[in-house]
C-alpha positions in Angstrom: 43.5 -2.8 33.0 45.2 -6.1 33.4 48.8 -6.5 32.2 47.6 -9.2 29.8 44.9 -6.8 28.4 47.5 -4.1 27.9 49.7 -6.4 25.8 46.7 -7.6 23.8 45.7 -3.9 23.2 49.2 -3.2 21.9 49.4 -6.3 19.7 45.9 -6.1 18.2 44.9 -4.9 14.8 42.5 -2.2 16.0 40.1 -2.6 13.1 39.8 -6.4 13.3 40.4 -6.9 17.1 42.7 -9.8 16.1 46.4 -10.1 16.6 48.0 -7.6 14.2 51.6 -8.3 15.0 53.6 -11.3 16.2 53.0 -15.0 16.0 49.7 -16.0 17.6 51.3 -18.9 19.5 54.1 -16.8 21.0 51.6 -14.1 21.9 49.4 -16.6 23.7 52.4 -17.7 25.8 53.2 -14.0 26.7 49.5 -13.4 27.6 49.5 -16.5 29.8 52.6 -15.2 31.6 51.0 -11.8 32.1 47.8 -13.5 33.5 50.1 -15.2 36.1 51.6 -11.8 36.9 48.0 -10.3 37.2 47.1 -13.1 39.6 50.1 -12.2 41.7 49.4 -8.4 41.6 45.8 -9.1 42.7 47.1 -11.2 45.6 45.4 -14.4 44.3 48.7 -16.2 43.6 52.2 -16.1 45.0 55.5 -16.8 43.3 57.7 -19.4 44.9 61.3 -20.6 44.5 62.4 -22.8 41.5 60.0 -21.0 39.1 56.8 -22.1 40.8 53.6 -20.3 41.6 50.7 -21.3 43.9 47.2 -19.9 44.6 46.7 -18.0 47.8 43.9 -19.7 49.8 40.8 -17.7 50.5 41.1 -15.1 47.7 38.1 -14.8 45.5 38.1 -13.4 42.0 35.2 -11.8 40.2 34.1 -13.6 37.1 36.4 -13.0 34.2 39.7 -14.0 32.7 41.6 -14.2 36.0 38.8 -16.4 37.4 39.4 -18.7 34.5 43.2 -18.6 34.8 43.2 -19.4 38.6 42.0 -23.0 38.2 44.6 -23.6 35.5 47.2 -22.7 38.1 45.7 -25.2 40.5 45.4 -27.9 37.9 48.8 -27.5 36.0 51.0 -26.0 38.7 53.0 -25.4 40.6 55.7 -25.2 37.8 55.2 -21.9 35.8 56.3 -23.5 32.6 53.6 -26.3 32.8 50.9 -23.7 33.6 51.9 -21.6 30.6 51.8 -24.7 28.3 48.3 -25.6 29.6 46.8 -22.1 29.8 45.1 -22.0 26.4 43.5 -25.4 26.8 42.6 -24.6 30.4 40.9 -21.3 29.6 38.9 -23.1 26.9 37.8 -25.6 29.5 36.8 -23.0 32.1 35.8 -20.0 30.0 34.9 -21.5 26.7 37.5 -19.5 24.8 41.2 -19.5 24.2 43.8 -17.2 25.6 43.6 -14.4 23.1 39.8 -14.3 23.0 39.6 -14.6 26.8 41.9 -11.7 27.4 40.3 -9.6 24.6 36.9 -10.1 26.3 38.1 -8.0 29.2 38.8 -5.0 27.0 36.2 -2.5 26.2 34.8 -2.4 22.7 37.0 0.5 21.8 40.8 0.6 21.6 41.2 3.8 23.5 44.5 4.0 25.2 46.4 1.9 22.7 48.7 4.7 21.5 49.3 5.8 25.1 50.3 2.3 26.1 52.7 2.0 23.2 54.3 5.3 24.0 54.7 4.5 27.7 56.4 1.2 26.9 58.5 2.8 24.2 59.7 5.4 26.7 60.5 2.5 29.2 62.5 0.7 26.4 64.4 3.8 25.5 65.2 4.8 29.1 68.1 3.7 31.2 66.1 4.3 34.4 64.6 1.5 36.5 60.8 0.9 35.9 58.2 -0.4 38.2 57.7 -4.2 38.2 54.4 -4.1 36.4 55.8 -2.1 33.5 58.9 -4.3 33.5 56.9 -7.5 33.1 54.8 -6.1 30.2 57.9 -4.7 28.5 59.7 -8.1 28.9 56.8 -9.7 26.9 57.1 -7.4 23.9 60.2 -9.2 22.8 58.9 -12.8 22.8 55.7 -11.5 21.4 57.6 -10.1 18.4 56.6 -6.5 19.0 60.0 -5.0 18.9 59.1 -2.9 15.8 56.5 -1.1 18.0 58.8 -0.6 20.9 61.9 0.5 18.9 60.9 1.8 15.5 64.4 3.2 14.9 67.3 1.0 13.9 70.9 1.0 15.1 71.9 1.9 18.6 68.4 2.8 19.7 67.1 -0.6 18.6 69.9 -2.5 20.3 69.3 -0.6 23.5 65.6 -1.3 23.4 66.2 -5.0 22.7 68.6 -5.2 25.7 66.1 -3.4 27.9 63.3 -5.8 26.9 65.5 -8.9 27.4 66.6 -7.8 30.9 63.6 -5.8 32.1 62.7 -8.2 34.9 66.2 -9.1 35.9 66.4 -9.2 39.7 62.7 -8.6 40.1 60.1 -11.2 41.5 58.5 -11.4 38.0 61.8 -12.6 36.5 60.7 -16.3 36.9 57.6 -15.6 34.7 59.7 -14.0 31.9 62.2 -16.8 32.0 59.4 -19.5 31.8 57.7 -17.7 28.9 60.9 -17.6 26.9 61.5 -21.3 27.6 58.1 -22.3 26.4 58.5 -20.3 23.2 62.0 -21.7 22.6 60.6 -25.2 23.1 57.8 -24.6 20.7 60.2 -23.2 18.1 62.4 -26.3 18.5 59.5 -28.6 18.1 58.2 -26.7 15.0 61.6 -26.7 13.2 61.6 -30.4 12.0 58.0 -30.0 10.8 58.9 -27.0 8.8 61.9 -28.8 7.3 59.7 -31.7 6.2 57.1 -29.3 4.7 
């Protein structure tokens, strides 16, 4: 399962196969970030200095979400932030569906494994131990995707610890650039939306 698919599985309403928690726009930014992480894990892309990412020449991807995401990297890159901002439109161009629907298409019809995925990430959020880079990147996206209630259902010190773990999950790891760029895109969207909300 792709990292992006895992986050979609956690965030979805199992009965409707639609986003059940979080803001759709924020979730899309997180899914786009995880698609970049998935491209890196598959060896199809490489992270570079100054928050950039490039495709690795000669790597072919089977038809699917990553095959649609790769040309977006080529067209919008190499800056990660620019790629994230253009991912939804790019996937519509190359796959005929936006980020959420493109990622969801990779999941099986059932939602088996959702509770296991939630419990695994909850354990990572509650732990003080270092986690593997893949888990760290998915965990880092649960905050910006507004899934803290799932990761830390308790309040008080447990919630504060989980929030800190989520905020710093990728610190010092190669995927840190992706987490940072996702948070910047979401912050930029929130800043742009604030004047419109005030006028309304």
